N, C-alpha and C positions, 0 to 999 in steps of 0.2 A: 154589662151590659152581656147578653150571649149574643152570638153571630147567627143569623137566620139562614140555615142551611135548606129551608124547603124547598129550595129552588133543583136542589140536589137529588132530592125524594122521587124522583121515575123511576120505575123497574128498567133493570138491567143496566142503571147506572155504576160505573166504579169508582169509587171514591178513596183515593190516597192518600193517608195522614203518619204525621210525623210522631211519636208517642215521645212525654220527657214523664217517667216513673219518678216515683219519690218527690216528686214539685211539693208546694208551700202549700197548691190548693188546686181542684180541681178546675179545669177552665178549658175550653177551645175558640180555639184563635185561628183566625185566618190572615195570613201575611199573603198576600198579592195570589197566587194561584198553590202557594202549600197551605194544608190546614194543618197545626198542631194542636195536639191533646196532652193536655198536663193532667195528670193525674198522683193522687197524693199514697195508691197503693204501691207496694214493693212488688217488682217483677219476679214473682215466683208461683210457680204451680196454675199461673195463667191466670191469675188473680187481676193484674195491670191490664192483660187483654180483656176480661170481663168487666172492669170499669171502665174503658174508651169504648166496648161496643155498647153499655149506656148512656154515656155522655152524648155521643154520636149519634146515635137513635132518638133522643129528647131533642138535639137540639135541630135535628132535620124535621122534625114533628111525625115520626113514625116510629112503629112498635119494634120491640127489639128483635123479634121475630122476622119480621121485615128488612132486617139485616144481617150479611152473612159473611164469614170473615173468609177471603180468598184467597190471601199470603201474607205472611207474616207473623204465625202464631209467635214465635220465638223472636221475634225481631223487633227492632223498634220503628221500622217500616212499615207498615201495615196496608195492606187494600181489600177494603169492604165493597158489598154488591147489593145492590137495593134488589128484592126478590117480587 
């Protein structure tokens, strides 16, 4: 079951996520106030970040182009903003 993050899809909203690369499956999990994104890709050359971007946009029901990375391009802690 995928979490419904459509309530977060308002312009200007900032979404903080914790990323786990090289996971056994791709998943978006909400644990209280924390959003965890598990991706199977490796964290090199921005591949894991690109996969997180895609999964988060899909969970929010918006186009990838409406979601921009604000902080954390090379970190496990990332902040995205809805535009």
